[in-house]
LUMDO-171597 format. One record per atom (N, C-alpha, C): residue number from 0; residue in three letters; atom name; x, z, y. Coordinates in steps of 0.2 Angstrom, whole numbers, always signed. Example, Ala and Ser with C-alpha at 12.3 -4.5 7.8 and 13.67 -1.06 7.14 Angstrom:
<pos: 0, code: ALA, site: N, x: +66, z: +39, y: -28>
<pos: 0, code: ALA, site: CA, x: +62, z: +39, y: -22>
<pos: 0, code: ALA, site: C, x: +66, z: +39, y: -16>
<pos: 1, code: SER, site: N, x: +64, z: +35, y: -11>
<pos: 1, code: SER, site: CA, x: +68, z: +36, y: -5>
<pos: 1, code: SER, site: C, x: +64, z: +39, y: +0>
% end
This chain:
<pos: 0, code: GLN, site: N, x: +407, z: +506, y: +397>
<pos: 0, code: GLN, site: CA, x: +410, z: +511, y: +401>
<pos: 0, code: GLN, site: C, x: +407, z: +518, y: +399>
<pos: 1, code: VAL, site: N, x: +411, z: +523, y: +400>
<pos: 1, code: VAL, site: CA, x: +409, z: +529, y: +397>
<pos: 1, code: VAL, site: C, x: +403, z: +533, y: +403>
<pos: 2, code: GLN, site: N, x: +401, z: +537, y: +401>
<pos: 2, code: GLN, site: CA, x: +396, z: +541, y: +406>
<pos: 2, code: GLN, site: C, x: +397, z: +547, y: +406>
<pos: 3, code: LEU, site: N, x: +399, z: +551, y: +412>
<pos: 3, code: LEU, site: CA, x: +403, z: +558, y: +412>
<pos: 3, code: LEU, site: C, x: +397, z: +563, y: +416>
<pos: 4, code: VAL, site: N, x: +396, z: +568, y: +412>
<pos: 4, code: VAL, site: CA, x: +392, z: +573, y: +416>
<pos: 4, code: VAL, site: C, x: +394, z: +580, y: +415>
<pos: 5, code: GLU, site: N, x: +395, z: +583, y: +422>
<pos: 5, code: GLU, site: CA, x: +397, z: +588, y: +423>
<pos: 5, code: GLU, site: C, x: +393, z: +595, y: +424>
<pos: 6, code: SER, site: N, x: +394, z: +600, y: +421>
<pos: 6, code: SER, site: CA, x: +389, z: +605, y: +422>
<pos: 6, code: SER, site: C, x: +393, z: +612, y: +423>
<pos: 7, code: GLY, site: N, x: +389, z: +617, y: +425>
<pos: 7, code: GLY, site: CA, x: +392, z: +624, y: +424>
<pos: 7, code: GLY, site: C, x: +394, z: +626, y: +431>
<pos: 8, code: GLY, site: N, x: +395, z: +623, y: +436>
<pos: 8, code: GLY, site: CA, x: +397, z: +626, y: +443>
<pos: 8, code: GLY, site: C, x: +392, z: +631, y: +444>
<pos: 9, code: GLY, site: N, x: +393, z: +636, y: +451>
<pos: 9, code: GLY, site: CA, x: +389, z: +639, y: +454>
<pos: 9, code: GLY, site: C, x: +393, z: +643, y: +457>
<pos: 10, code: LEU, site: N, x: +389, z: +649, y: +461>
<pos: 10, code: LEU, site: CA, x: +392, z: +653, y: +466>
<pos: 10, code: LEU, site: C, x: +394, z: +659, y: +462>
<pos: 11, code: VAL, site: N, x: +400, z: +661, y: +464>
<pos: 11, code: VAL, site: CA, x: +402, z: +668, y: +461>
<pos: 11, code: VAL, site: C, x: +407, z: +671, y: +464>
<pos: 12, code: GLN, site: N, x: +408, z: +678, y: +463>
<pos: 12, code: GLN, site: CA, x: +412, z: +682, y: +467>
<pos: 12, code: GLN, site: C, x: +420, z: +682, y: +464>
<pos: 13, code: PRO, site: N, x: +425, z: +683, y: +471>
<pos: 13, code: PRO, site: CA, x: +432, z: +683, y: +467>
<pos: 13, code: PRO, site: C, x: +433, z: +687, y: +461>
<pos: 14, code: GLY, site: N, x: +436, z: +685, y: +456>
<pos: 14, code: GLY, site: CA, x: +438, z: +688, y: +450>
<pos: 14, code: GLY, site: C, x: +432, z: +687, y: +445>
<pos: 15, code: GLY, site: N, x: +428, z: +684, y: +446>
<pos: 15, code: GLY, site: CA, x: +423, z: +682, y: +442>
<pos: 15, code: GLY, site: C, x: +424, z: +675, y: +436>
<pos: 16, code: SER, site: N, x: +419, z: +673, y: +433>
<pos: 16, code: SER, site: CA, x: +421, z: +669, y: +429>
<pos: 16, code: SER, site: C, x: +416, z: +662, y: +428>
<pos: 17, code: LEU, site: N, x: +417, z: +657, y: +427>
<pos: 17, code: LEU, site: CA, x: +413, z: +652, y: +425>
<pos: 17, code: LEU, site: C, x: +416, z: +648, y: +420>
<pos: 18, code: ARG, site: N, x: +411, z: +644, y: +416>
<pos: 18, code: ARG, site: CA, x: +413, z: +638, y: +411>
<pos: 18, code: ARG, site: C, x: +410, z: +632, y: +413>
<pos: 19, code: LEU, site: N, x: +413, z: +626, y: +414>
<pos: 19, code: LEU, site: CA, x: +411, z: +620, y: +417>
<pos: 19, code: LEU, site: C, x: +412, z: +616, y: +410>
<pos: 20, code: SER, site: N, x: +408, z: +612, y: +409>
<pos: 20, code: SER, site: CA, x: +407, z: +607, y: +403>
<pos: 20, code: SER, site: C, x: +406, z: +600, y: +405>
<pos: 21, code: CYS, site: N, x: +410, z: +596, y: +402>
<pos: 21, code: CYS, site: CA, x: +410, z: +589, y: +403>
<pos: 21, code: CYS, site: C, x: +409, z: +585, y: +397>
<pos: 22, code: THR, site: N, x: +403, z: +581, y: +397>
<pos: 22, code: THR, site: CA, x: +400, z: +579, y: +392>
<pos: 22, code: THR, site: C, x: +401, z: +571, y: +394>
<pos: 23, code: ALA, site: N, x: +405, z: +569, y: +387>
<pos: 23, code: ALA, site: CA, x: +406, z: +560, y: +389>
<pos: 23, code: ALA, site: C, x: +401, z: +556, y: +384>
<pos: 24, code: SER, site: N, x: +398, z: +552, y: +386>
<pos: 24, code: SER, site: CA, x: +395, z: +547, y: +381>
<pos: 24, code: SER, site: C, x: +397, z: +540, y: +381>
<pos: 25, code: GLY, site: N, x: +399, z: +537, y: +376>
<pos: 25, code: GLY, site: CA, x: +402, z: +532, y: +374>
<pos: 25, code: GLY, site: C, x: +411, z: +532, y: +377>
<pos: 26, code: PHE, site: N, x: +412, z: +537, y: +373>
<pos: 26, code: PHE, site: CA, x: +419, z: +540, y: +372>
<pos: 26, code: PHE, site: C, x: +423, z: +534, y: +367>
<pos: 27, code: SER, site: N, x: +427, z: +530, y: +370>
<pos: 27, code: SER, site: CA, x: +430, z: +527, y: +365>
<pos: 27, code: SER, site: C, x: +435, z: +531, y: +360>
<pos: 28, code: ARG, site: N, x: +434, z: +529, y: +353>
<pos: 28, code: ARG, site: CA, x: +441, z: +531, y: +350>
<pos: 28, code: ARG, site: C, x: +449, z: +529, y: +353>
<pos: 29, code: ASP, site: N, x: +449, z: +525, y: +357>
<pos: 29, code: ASP, site: CA, x: +455, z: +523, y: +359>
<pos: 29, code: ASP, site: C, x: +456, z: +527, y: +366>
<pos: 30, code: ASP, site: N, x: +451, z: +532, y: +368>
<pos: 30, code: ASP, site: CA, x: +451, z: +534, y: +375>
<pos: 30, code: ASP, site: C, x: +455, z: +541, y: +372>
<pos: 31, code: TYR, site: N, x: +460, z: +543, y: +376>
<pos: 31, code: TYR, site: CA, x: +465, z: +548, y: +375>
<pos: 31, code: TYR, site: C, x: +462, z: +554, y: +375>
<pos: 32, code: GLY, site: N, x: +460, z: +556, y: +382>
<pos: 32, code: GLY, site: CA, x: +456, z: +563, y: +383>
<pos: 32, code: GLY, site: C, x: +454, z: +563, y: +390>
<pos: 33, code: ILE, site: N, x: +452, z: +569, y: +392>
<pos: 33, code: ILE, site: CA, x: +448, z: +569, y: +399>
<pos: 33, code: ILE, site: C, x: +452, z: +575, y: +401>
<pos: 34, code: GLY, site: N, x: +452, z: +574, y: +408>
<pos: 34, code: GLY, site: CA, x: +454, z: +579, y: +415>
<pos: 34, code: GLY, site: C, x: +449, z: +580, y: +419>
<pos: 35, code: TRP, site: N, x: +450, z: +587, y: +421>
<pos: 35, code: TRP, site: CA, x: +447, z: +590, y: +426>
<pos: 35, code: TRP, site: C, x: +452, z: +591, y: +432>
<pos: 36, code: PHE, site: N, x: +446, z: +588, y: +437>
<pos: 36, code: PHE, site: CA, x: +451, z: +588, y: +445>
<pos: 36, code: PHE, site: C, x: +445, z: +590, y: +450>
<pos: 37, code: ARG, site: N, x: +447, z: +593, y: +455>
<pos: 37, code: ARG, site: CA, x: +443, z: +595, y: +460>
<pos: 37, code: ARG, site: C, x: +446, z: +595, y: +467>
<pos: 38, code: GLN, site: N, x: +440, z: +594, y: +471>
<pos: 38, code: GLN, site: CA, x: +441, z: +592, y: +478>
<pos: 38, code: GLN, site: C, x: +437, z: +597, y: +482>
<pos: 39, code: ALA, site: N, x: +442, z: +599, y: +486>
<pos: 39, code: ALA, site: CA, x: +439, z: +604, y: +491>
<pos: 39, code: ALA, site: C, x: +438, z: +601, y: +499>
<pos: 40, code: PRO, site: N, x: +434, z: +604, y: +503>
<pos: 40, code: PRO, site: CA, x: +432, z: +600, y: +509>
<pos: 40, code: PRO, site: C, x: +439, z: +599, y: +513>
<pos: 41, code: GLY, site: N, x: +441, z: +593, y: +514>
<pos: 41, code: GLY, site: CA, x: +446, z: +591, y: +519>
<pos: 41, code: GLY, site: C, x: +453, z: +590, y: +515>
<pos: 42, code: LYS, site: N, x: +451, z: +590, y: +509>
<pos: 42, code: LYS, site: CA, x: +458, z: +590, y: +505>
<pos: 42, code: LYS, site: C, x: +458, z: +585, y: +499>
<pos: 43, code: GLU, site: N, x: +462, z: +581, y: +496>
<pos: 43, code: GLU, site: CA, x: +463, z: +576, y: +492>
<pos: 43, code: GLU, site: C, x: +460, z: +580, y: +484>
<pos: 44, code: ARG, site: N, x: +458, z: +576, y: +481>
<pos: 44, code: ARG, site: CA, x: +456, z: +578, y: +474>
<pos: 44, code: ARG, site: C, x: +463, z: +578, y: +470>
<pos: 45, code: GLU, site: N, x: +463, z: +585, y: +466>
<pos: 45, code: GLU, site: CA, x: +469, z: +586, y: +463>
<pos: 45, code: GLU, site: C, x: +467, z: +588, y: +456>
<pos: 46, code: ALA, site: N, x: +472, z: +587, y: +451>
<pos: 46, code: ALA, site: CA, x: +472, z: +587, y: +444>
<pos: 46, code: ALA, site: C, x: +472, z: +596, y: +444>
<pos: 47, code: VAL, site: N, x: +467, z: +598, y: +439>
<pos: 47, code: VAL, site: CA, x: +466, z: +605, y: +437>
<pos: 47, code: VAL, site: C, x: +469, z: +606, y: +430>
<pos: 48, code: SER, site: N, x: +466, z: +602, y: +426>
<pos: 48, code: SER, site: CA, x: +467, z: +604, y: +419>
<pos: 48, code: SER, site: C, x: +466, z: +597, y: +415>
<pos: 49, code: CYS, site: N, x: +470, z: +596, y: +410>
<pos: 49, code: CYS, site: CA, x: +469, z: +590, y: +406>
<pos: 49, code: CYS, site: C, x: +470, z: +592, y: +399>
<pos: 50, code: ILE, site: N, x: +466, z: +587, y: +396>
<pos: 50, code: ILE, site: CA, x: +467, z: +589, y: +387>
<pos: 50, code: ILE, site: C, x: +467, z: +581, y: +383>
<pos: 51, code: SER, site: N, x: +470, z: +581, y: +379>
<pos: 51, code: SER, site: CA, x: +471, z: +575, y: +375>
<pos: 51, code: SER, site: C, x: +466, z: +576, y: +369>
<pos: 52, code: SER, site: N, x: +461, z: +572, y: +367>
<pos: 52, code: SER, site: CA, x: +458, z: +571, y: +362>
<pos: 52, code: SER, site: C, x: +461, z: +571, y: +355>
<pos: 53, code: PRO, site: N, x: +465, z: +567, y: +352>
<pos: 53, code: PRO, site: CA, x: +469, z: +567, y: +347>
<pos: 53, code: PRO, site: C, x: +474, z: +572, y: +345>
<pos: 54, code: ASP, site: N, x: +476, z: +577, y: +349>
<pos: 54, code: ASP, site: CA, x: +480, z: +581, y: +347>
<pos: 54, code: ASP, site: C, x: +480, z: +588, y: +352>
<pos: 55, code: GLY, site: N, x: +476, z: +587, y: +356>
<pos: 55, code: GLY, site: CA, x: +474, z: +594, y: +359>
<pos: 55, code: GLY, site: C, x: +480, z: +594, y: +366>
<pos: 56, code: TYR, site: N, x: +484, z: +591, y: +366>
<pos: 56, code: TYR, site: CA, x: +489, z: +591, y: +373>
<pos: 56, code: TYR, site: C, x: +486, z: +594, y: +379>
<pos: 57, code: THR, site: N, x: +488, z: +599, y: +382>
<pos: 57, code: THR, site: CA, x: +485, z: +602, y: +388>
<pos: 57, code: THR, site: C, x: +490, z: +601, y: +394>
<pos: 58, code: TYR, site: N, x: +487, z: +601, y: +399>
<pos: 58, code: TYR, site: CA, x: +491, z: +603, y: +406>
<pos: 58, code: TYR, site: C, x: +487, z: +607, y: +410>
<pos: 59, code: TYR, site: N, x: +491, z: +610, y: +414>
<pos: 59, code: TYR, site: CA, x: +487, z: +615, y: +419>
<pos: 59, code: TYR, site: C, x: +491, z: +615, y: +425>
<pos: 60, code: ALA, site: N, x: +487, z: +614, y: +431>
<pos: 60, code: ALA, site: CA, x: +490, z: +615, y: +438>
<pos: 60, code: ALA, site: C, x: +492, z: +622, y: +438>
<pos: 61, code: ASP, site: N, x: +499, z: +623, y: +442>
<pos: 61, code: ASP, site: CA, x: +501, z: +628, y: +442>
<pos: 61, code: ASP, site: C, x: +498, z: +634, y: +445>
<pos: 62, code: SER, site: N, x: +493, z: +632, y: +449>
<pos: 62, code: SER, site: CA, x: +488, z: +636, y: +453>
<pos: 62, code: SER, site: C, x: +484, z: +639, y: +449>
<pos: 63, code: VAL, site: N, x: +482, z: +637, y: +443>
<pos: 63, code: VAL, site: CA, x: +477, z: +639, y: +438>
<pos: 63, code: VAL, site: C, x: +479, z: +642, y: +431>
<pos: 64, code: LYS, site: N, x: +486, z: +640, y: +429>
<pos: 64, code: LYS, site: CA, x: +489, z: +643, y: +424>
<pos: 64, code: LYS, site: C, x: +488, z: +651, y: +424>
<pos: 65, code: GLY, site: N, x: +485, z: +653, y: +417>
<pos: 65, code: GLY, site: CA, x: +484, z: +661, y: +415>
<pos: 65, code: GLY, site: C, x: +477, z: +663, y: +416>
<pos: 66, code: ARG, site: N, x: +474, z: +658, y: +421>
<pos: 66, code: ARG, site: CA, x: +467, z: +659, y: +423>
<pos: 66, code: ARG, site: C, x: +462, z: +654, y: +421>
<pos: 67, code: PHE, site: N, x: +464, z: +648, y: +419>
<pos: 67, code: PHE, site: CA, x: +458, z: +642, y: +415>
<pos: 67, code: PHE, site: C, x: +460, z: +641, y: +410>
<pos: 68, code: THR, site: N, x: +456, z: +639, y: +404>
<pos: 68, code: THR, site: CA, x: +458, z: +638, y: +398>
<pos: 68, code: THR, site: C, x: +454, z: +630, y: +397>
<pos: 69, code: ILE, site: N, x: +458, z: +627, y: +395>
<pos: 69, code: ILE, site: CA, x: +453, z: +619, y: +393>
<pos: 69, code: ILE, site: C, x: +452, z: +618, y: +387>
<pos: 70, code: SER, site: N, x: +447, z: +617, y: +383>
<pos: 70, code: SER, site: CA, x: +445, z: +615, y: +376>
<pos: 70, code: SER, site: C, x: +441, z: +611, y: +374>
<pos: 71, code: ARG, site: N, x: +442, z: +608, y: +369>
<pos: 71, code: ARG, site: CA, x: +437, z: +603, y: +367>
<pos: 71, code: ARG, site: C, x: +433, z: +603, y: +361>
<pos: 72, code: ASP, site: N, x: +427, z: +599, y: +360>
<pos: 72, code: ASP, site: CA, x: +424, z: +599, y: +355>
<pos: 72, code: ASP, site: C, x: +421, z: +592, y: +353>
<pos: 73, code: ASN, site: N, x: +427, z: +589, y: +350>
<pos: 73, code: ASN, site: CA, x: +427, z: +581, y: +350>
<pos: 73, code: ASN, site: C, x: +420, z: +580, y: +346>
<pos: 74, code: ALA, site: N, x: +416, z: +583, y: +341>
<pos: 74, code: ALA, site: CA, x: +410, z: +583, y: +339>
<pos: 74, code: ALA, site: C, x: +405, z: +582, y: +342>
<pos: 75, code: LYS, site: N, x: +406, z: +586, y: +349>
<pos: 75, code: LYS, site: CA, x: +400, z: +584, y: +353>
<pos: 75, code: LYS, site: C, x: +402, z: +580, y: +359>
<pos: 76, code: ASN, site: N, x: +407, z: +578, y: +359>
<pos: 76, code: ASN, site: CA, x: +411, z: +574, y: +365>
<pos: 76, code: ASN, site: C, x: +410, z: +579, y: +371>
<pos: 77, code: THR, site: N, x: +413, z: +584, y: +370>
<pos: 77, code: THR, site: CA, x: +412, z: +590, y: +376>
<pos: 77, code: THR, site: C, x: +419, z: +593, y: +378>
<pos: 78, code: VAL, site: N, x: +421, z: +592, y: +383>
<pos: 78, code: VAL, site: CA, x: +428, z: +596, y: +386>
<pos: 78, code: VAL, site: C, x: +426, z: +603, y: +390>
<pos: 79, code: TYR, site: N, x: +427, z: +609, y: +390>
<pos: 79, code: TYR, site: CA, x: +425, z: +613, y: +393>
<pos: 79, code: TYR, site: C, x: +432, z: +616, y: +398>
<pos: 80, code: LEU, site: N, x: +430, z: +620, y: +402>
<pos: 80, code: LEU, site: CA, x: +435, z: +622, y: +407>
<pos: 80, code: LEU, site: C, x: +432, z: +628, y: +408>
<pos: 81, code: GLN, site: N, x: +437, z: +635, y: +404>
<pos: 81, code: GLN, site: CA, x: +434, z: +641, y: +406>
<pos: 81, code: GLN, site: C, x: +439, z: +643, y: +411>
<pos: 82, code: MET, site: N, x: +435, z: +647, y: +416>
<pos: 82, code: MET, site: CA, x: +438, z: +649, y: +423>
<pos: 82, code: MET, site: C, x: +438, z: +656, y: +423>
<pos: 83, code: ASP, site: N, x: +443, z: +659, y: +422>
<pos: 83, code: ASP, site: CA, x: +443, z: +666, y: +423>
<pos: 83, code: ASP, site: C, x: +446, z: +669, y: +430>
<pos: 84, code: ASN, site: N, x: +446, z: +674, y: +433>
<pos: 84, code: ASN, site: CA, x: +449, z: +677, y: +439>
<pos: 84, code: ASN, site: C, x: +448, z: +671, y: +445>
<pos: 85, code: LEU, site: N, x: +443, z: +670, y: +444>
<pos: 85, code: LEU, site: CA, x: +441, z: +665, y: +451>
<pos: 85, code: LEU, site: C, x: +443, z: +667, y: +458>
<pos: 86, code: LYS, site: N, x: +447, z: +663, y: +461>
<pos: 86, code: LYS, site: CA, x: +450, z: +665, y: +468>
<pos: 86, code: LYS, site: C, x: +445, z: +660, y: +472>
<pos: 87, code: PRO, site: N, x: +445, z: +661, y: +480>
<pos: 87, code: PRO, site: CA, x: +442, z: +658, y: +484>
<pos: 87, code: PRO, site: C, x: +444, z: +651, y: +485>
<pos: 88, code: LYS, site: N, x: +450, z: +649, y: +482>
<pos: 88, code: LYS, site: CA, x: +455, z: +644, y: +484>
<pos: 88, code: LYS, site: C, x: +452, z: +639, y: +479>
<pos: 89, code: ASP, site: N, x: +449, z: +642, y: +473>
<pos: 89, code: ASP, site: CA, x: +447, z: +637, y: +468>
<pos: 89, code: ASP, site: C, x: +439, z: +633, y: +470>
<pos: 90, code: THR, site: N, x: +437, z: +635, y: +476>
<pos: 90, code: THR, site: CA, x: +431, z: +631, y: +478>
<pos: 90, code: THR, site: C, x: +433, z: +625, y: +479>
<pos: 91, code: GLY, site: N, x: +427, z: +621, y: +477>
<pos: 91, code: GLY, site: CA, x: +427, z: +614, y: +477>
<pos: 91, code: GLY, site: C, x: +423, z: +611, y: +472>
<pos: 92, code: VAL, site: N, x: +422, z: +603, y: +472>
<pos: 92, code: VAL, site: CA, x: +418, z: +600, y: +468>
<pos: 92, code: VAL, site: C, x: +422, z: +599, y: +462>
<pos: 93, code: TYR, site: N, x: +421, z: +601, y: +456>
<pos: 93, code: TYR, site: CA, x: +426, z: +599, y: +450>
<pos: 93, code: TYR, site: C, x: +423, z: +592, y: +446>
<pos: 94, code: TYR, site: N, x: +426, z: +588, y: +445>
<pos: 94, code: TYR, site: CA, x: +424, z: +582, y: +442>
<pos: 94, code: TYR, site: C, x: +429, z: +582, y: +435>
<pos: 95, code: CYS, site: N, x: +425, z: +577, y: +431>
<pos: 95, code: CYS, site: CA, x: +430, z: +576, y: +426>
<pos: 95, code: CYS, site: C, x: +430, z: +568, y: +425>
<pos: 96, code: THR, site: N, x: +435, z: +566, y: +421>
<pos: 96, code: THR, site: CA, x: +436, z: +559, y: +421>
<pos: 96, code: THR, site: C, x: +438, z: +558, y: +413>
<pos: 97, code: THR, site: N, x: +440, z: +551, y: +411>
<pos: 97, code: THR, site: CA, x: +443, z: +549, y: +406>
<pos: 97, code: THR, site: C, x: +451, z: +548, y: +406>
<pos: 98, code: VAL, site: N, x: +455, z: +550, y: +403>
<pos: 98, code: VAL, site: CA, x: +463, z: +547, y: +403>
<pos: 98, code: VAL, site: C, x: +464, z: +543, y: +397>
<pos: 99, code: SER, site: N, x: +466, z: +537, y: +397>
<pos: 99, code: SER, site: CA, x: +467, z: +533, y: +394>
<pos: 99, code: SER, site: C, x: +473, z: +533, y: +388>
<pos: 100, code: THR, site: N, x: +478, z: +535, y: +390>
<pos: 100, code: THR, site: CA, x: +484, z: +536, y: +387>
<pos: 100, code: THR, site: C, x: +488, z: +541, y: +389>
<pos: 101, code: LEU, site: N, x: +493, z: +543, y: +385>
<pos: 101, code: LEU, site: CA, x: +497, z: +550, y: +387>
<pos: 101, code: LEU, site: C, x: +502, z: +547, y: +393>
<pos: 102, code: THR, site: N, x: +503, z: +543, y: +395>
<pos: 102, code: THR, site: CA, x: +506, z: +540, y: +401>
<pos: 102, code: THR, site: C, x: +501, z: +541, y: +407>
<pos: 103, code: THR, site: N, x: +495, z: +538, y: +405>
<pos: 103, code: THR, site: CA, x: +490, z: +541, y: +411>
<pos: 103, code: THR, site: C, x: +488, z: +548, y: +413>
<pos: 104, code: LEU, site: N, x: +488, z: +551, y: +406>
<pos: 104, code: LEU, site: CA, x: +488, z: +559, y: +408>
<pos: 104, code: LEU, site: C, x: +495, z: +561, y: +411>
<pos: 105, code: HIS, site: N, x: +499, z: +560, y: +410>
<pos: 105, code: HIS, site: CA, x: +505, z: +561, y: +414>
<pos: 105, code: HIS, site: C, x: +505, z: +559, y: +421>
<pos: 106, code: SER, site: N, x: +503, z: +552, y: +424>
<pos: 106, code: SER, site: CA, x: +502, z: +551, y: +429>
<pos: 106, code: SER, site: C, x: +496, z: +554, y: +434>
<pos: 107, code: MET, site: N, x: +490, z: +555, y: +430>
<pos: 107, code: MET, site: CA, x: +485, z: +558, y: +433>
<pos: 107, code: MET, site: C, x: +486, z: +565, y: +435>
<pos: 108, code: CYS, site: N, x: +488, z: +569, y: +428>
<pos: 108, code: CYS, site: CA, x: +487, z: +576, y: +429>
<pos: 108, code: CYS, site: C, x: +493, z: +580, y: +431>
<pos: 109, code: ILE, site: N, x: +499, z: +575, y: +430>
<pos: 109, code: ILE, site: CA, x: +505, z: +579, y: +432>
<pos: 109, code: ILE, site: C, x: +507, z: +577, y: +439>
<pos: 110, code: PHE, site: N, x: +507, z: +569, y: +439>
<pos: 110, code: PHE, site: CA, x: +510, z: +568, y: +446>
<pos: 110, code: PHE, site: C, x: +505, z: +565, y: +452>
<pos: 111, code: GLY, site: N, x: +496, z: +566, y: +449>
<pos: 111, code: GLY, site: CA, x: +492, z: +564, y: +455>
<pos: 111, code: GLY, site: C, x: +491, z: +558, y: +457>
<pos: 112, code: VAL, site: N, x: +493, z: +553, y: +452>
<pos: 112, code: VAL, site: CA, x: +492, z: +546, y: +454>
<pos: 112, code: VAL, site: C, x: +485, z: +545, y: +451>
<pos: 113, code: LEU, site: N, x: +479, z: +546, y: +454>
<pos: 113, code: LEU, site: CA, x: +473, z: +545, y: +453>
<pos: 113, code: LEU, site: C, x: +472, z: +538, y: +451>
<pos: 114, code: GLY, site: N, x: +473, z: +534, y: +456>
<pos: 114, code: GLY, site: CA, x: +469, z: +526, y: +456>
<pos: 114, code: GLY, site: C, x: +461, z: +525, y: +455>
<pos: 115, code: ALA, site: N, x: +459, z: +519, y: +454>
<pos: 115, code: ALA, site: CA, x: +454, z: +518, y: +452>
<pos: 115, code: ALA, site: C, x: +451, z: +522, y: +444>
<pos: 116, code: ASN, site: N, x: +445, z: +525, y: +445>
<pos: 116, code: ASN, site: CA, x: +443, z: +528, y: +439>
<pos: 116, code: ASN, site: C, x: +436, z: +530, y: +438>
<pos: 117, code: TYR, site: N, x: +434, z: +531, y: +432>
<pos: 117, code: TYR, site: CA, x: +426, z: +533, y: +432>
<pos: 117, code: TYR, site: C, x: +426, z: +540, y: +433>
<pos: 118, code: TRP, site: N, x: +420, z: +542, y: +436>
<pos: 118, code: TRP, site: CA, x: +420, z: +550, y: +438>
<pos: 118, code: TRP, site: C, x: +413, z: +551, y: +437>
<pos: 119, code: GLY, site: N, x: +412, z: +557, y: +435>
<pos: 119, code: GLY, site: CA, x: +405, z: +561, y: +435>
<pos: 119, code: GLY, site: C, x: +403, z: +561, y: +442>
<pos: 120, code: LYS, site: N, x: +396, z: +565, y: +443>
<pos: 120, code: LYS, site: CA, x: +394, z: +566, y: +450>
<pos: 120, code: LYS, site: C, x: +398, z: +572, y: +451>
<pos: 121, code: GLY, site: N, x: +400, z: +577, y: +448>
<pos: 121, code: GLY, site: CA, x: +404, z: +583, y: +449>
<pos: 121, code: GLY, site: C, x: +400, z: +589, y: +450>
<pos: 122, code: THR, site: N, x: +401, z: +595, y: +449>
<pos: 122, code: THR, site: CA, x: +399, z: +601, y: +449>
<pos: 122, code: THR, site: C, x: +401, z: +606, y: +454>
<pos: 123, code: LEU, site: N, x: +397, z: +609, y: +458>
<pos: 123, code: LEU, site: CA, x: +401, z: +613, y: +464>
<pos: 123, code: LEU, site: C, x: +402, z: +619, y: +461>
<pos: 124, code: VAL, site: N, x: +409, z: +623, y: +463>
<pos: 124, code: VAL, site: CA, x: +410, z: +629, y: +462>
<pos: 124, code: VAL, site: C, x: +412, z: +632, y: +468>
<pos: 125, code: THR, site: N, x: +409, z: +637, y: +471>
<pos: 125, code: THR, site: CA, x: +410, z: +640, y: +476>
<pos: 125, code: THR, site: C, x: +411, z: +648, y: +475>
<pos: 126, code: VAL, site: N, x: +416, z: +650, y: +476>
<pos: 126, code: VAL, site: CA, x: +420, z: +658, y: +475>
<pos: 126, code: VAL, site: C, x: +421, z: +660, y: +482>
<pos: 127, code: THR, site: N, x: +416, z: +666, y: +483>
<pos: 127, code: THR, site: CA, x: +416, z: +669, y: +491>
<pos: 127, code: THR, site: C, x: +415, z: +676, y: +488>
<pos: 128, code: PRO, site: N, x: +418, z: +680, y: +492>
<pos: 128, code: PRO, site: CA, x: +414, z: +688, y: +493>
<pos: 128, code: PRO, site: C, x: +408, z: +689, y: +494>
% end
């Protein structure tokens, strides 16, 4: 079972930036990638950005395109989410999880079919004036 640790959240004003980190231990060579998801109070968990480990295929939710950048350092088993020009609507707990295959990446990151999965504890991002 992979262990996931998110970090980098905090309190920031609109227009500010944060960089989140997701470090995975026990990541299998057969695991396809990592996805970032967030959950605001009273809302469903939603996909933010995903990246494949073998080839760097990326997905961004429309709401964050042009503002967020996902990257990976496979040697460190770490995926980063650089969040720029943050908005209050970005507020929420950010989680990372593994995606097993390209098909799973599509279903989870594009179509929002999350199902049962392993999640980290999350890191809280609060964007407020």
